[in-house]
Each structure stands twice: as structure tokens, then as C-alpha cells.
C-alpha positions as a printed NumPy array, in Angstrom:
array([[-43.612,  50.893,   3.207],
       [-42.152,  53.828,   2.682],
       [-39.61 ,  55.482,  -0.035],
       [-37.204,  55.65 ,   2.425],
       [-36.823,  51.808,   4.396],
       [-36.722,  51.041,  -0.408],
       [-33.417,  53.028,  -0.291],
       [-31.703,  51.568,   2.322],
       [-31.586,  47.73 ,   1.779],
       [-29.718,  47.562,  -1.937],
       [-30.247,  43.822,  -2.143],
       [-34.577,  44.808,  -3.065],
       [-32.747,  46.675,  -5.599],
       [-30.428,  44.183,  -7.135],
       [-27.034,  46.736,  -6.331],
       [-24.669,  44.124,  -4.045],
       [-21.858,  45.967,  -4.275],
       [-18.197,  45.199,  -5.26 ],
       [-17.56 ,  41.578,  -5.068],
       [-14.972,  40.578,  -2.801],
       [-11.505,  39.71 ,  -3.464],
       [-10.481,  36.264,  -3.129],
       [ -7.93 ,  35.326,  -1.734],
       [ -6.153,  31.301,  -0.566],
       [ -4.92 ,  30.444,   3.063],
       [ -1.731,  29.209,   3.605],
       [ -1.143,  25.149,   3.211],
       [ -1.489,  22.852,   6.35 ],
       [  2.203,  21.709,   7.333],
       [  4.022,  18.975,   6.463],
       [  2.583,  16.27 ,   9.405],
       [  5.435,  14.508,  11.694],
       [  6.085,  17.807,  13.104],
       [  9.722,  18.336,  14.056],
       [ 10.468,  14.477,  12.033],
       [  8.733,  15.961,   8.873],
       [ 10.303,  15.261,   5.827],
       [  9.975,  18.318,   2.785],
       [  7.083,  17.055,   0.175],
       [  8.955,  15.656,  -2.831],
       [  7.95 ,  14.942,  -5.874],
       [  7.587,  11.436,  -5.488],
       [  5.471,   9.72 ,  -2.173],
       [  7.851,   8.357,   0.596],
       [  6.317,   5.254,   2.65 ],
       [  5.779,   5.681,   6.396],
       [  8.507,   3.331,   7.423],
       [ 12.189,   4.153,   5.733],
       [ 14.552,   2.101,   4.647],
       [ 17.708,   2.086,   6.836],
       [ 19.53 ,   3.042,   3.878],
       [ 17.154,   6.356,   3.42 ],
       [ 16.747,   7.217,   6.703],
       [ 18.32 ,  10.076,   7.221],
       [ 18.21 ,   9.127,  11.225],
       [ 20.131,   6.855,  11.028],
       [ 23.682,   7.364,   9.097],
       [ 25.413,   7.771,  11.649],
       [ 24.613,   4.046,  12.779],
       [ 26.985,   1.049,  12.594],
       [ 26.34 ,  -1.387,   9.9  ],
       [ 25.538,  -4.223,  12.05 ],
       [ 22.151,  -2.344,  13.306],
       [ 21.214,  -1.162,   9.433],
       [ 21.047,  -4.925,   8.637],
       [ 17.475,  -6.623,   8.372],
       [ 16.392,  -9.288,  11.026],
       [ 16.856, -12.909,  10.377],
       [ 13.296, -14.107,  10.222],
       [ 14.573, -17.938,   9.322],
       [ 13.099, -19.969,  11.572],
       [ 11.322, -23.252,  10.647],
       [  8.261, -22.022,  10.389],
       [  9.074, -19.816,   7.869],
       [ 10.91 , -22.403,   5.436],
       [  9.459, -24.402,   3.059],
       [  9.671, -27.934,   3.381],
       [  9.036, -30.851,   0.516],
       [  7.025, -33.086,   2.969],
       [  3.842, -30.787,   2.965],
       [  1.502, -31.008,   4.877],
       [  1.327, -32.882,   7.665],
       [ -0.729, -35.868,   9.281],
       [ -4.101, -35.726,  10.881],
       [ -2.916, -36.947,  13.802],
       [ -0.112, -35.301,  14.712],
       [ -1.606, -31.809,  13.845],
       [ -2.779, -29.681,  16.831],
       [ -6.203, -30.276,  18.114],
       [ -6.979, -26.775,  18.   ]])
């Protein structure tokens, strides 16, 4: 090797040059596209209550009420378990 090639390679001499300036990339946009809400200090659940959802402000109260799920299957009965002969064969 000649002395000319050693001068062309700064890494062999230990001189790496100036450090690059650090920079940060912009943040990712909020997920949800046009329906996205700006980030808040508190966590917001995926399914908003009708009272908290800004898209339902102009709807009548009947549409904001919860669904009636009272059925015989959801009501507790005092009888307890079903007799084995009355139980479904499945």
C-alpha cells in the first residue's frame, strides 16, 4: 500500500467527521381517519356511550336509550337447576 491510499480513507485514521444533527420524525396521525378524535389526557373506549358520542347529539332520545335485553333466559329464577329429563339432549 502506498501513503496516498491511507489519506483517502478517513476511517483508518480515526477521523469520522462531524456528527450528524439528530432530528425527530413527525408523529403518526390518530387512527380512525376522518372519524378520529384528537388525543385526550384520558383513554377513550372504542365504543363511546351515546351521551359522549358527538355524532349522536342531534338524535332523538328514543335512539339514545339502551336496548331492552330482559328475556326469560337473562332473568334469574328461584327454581335453580332444570330437572335432567327436562334438559335439552344436546
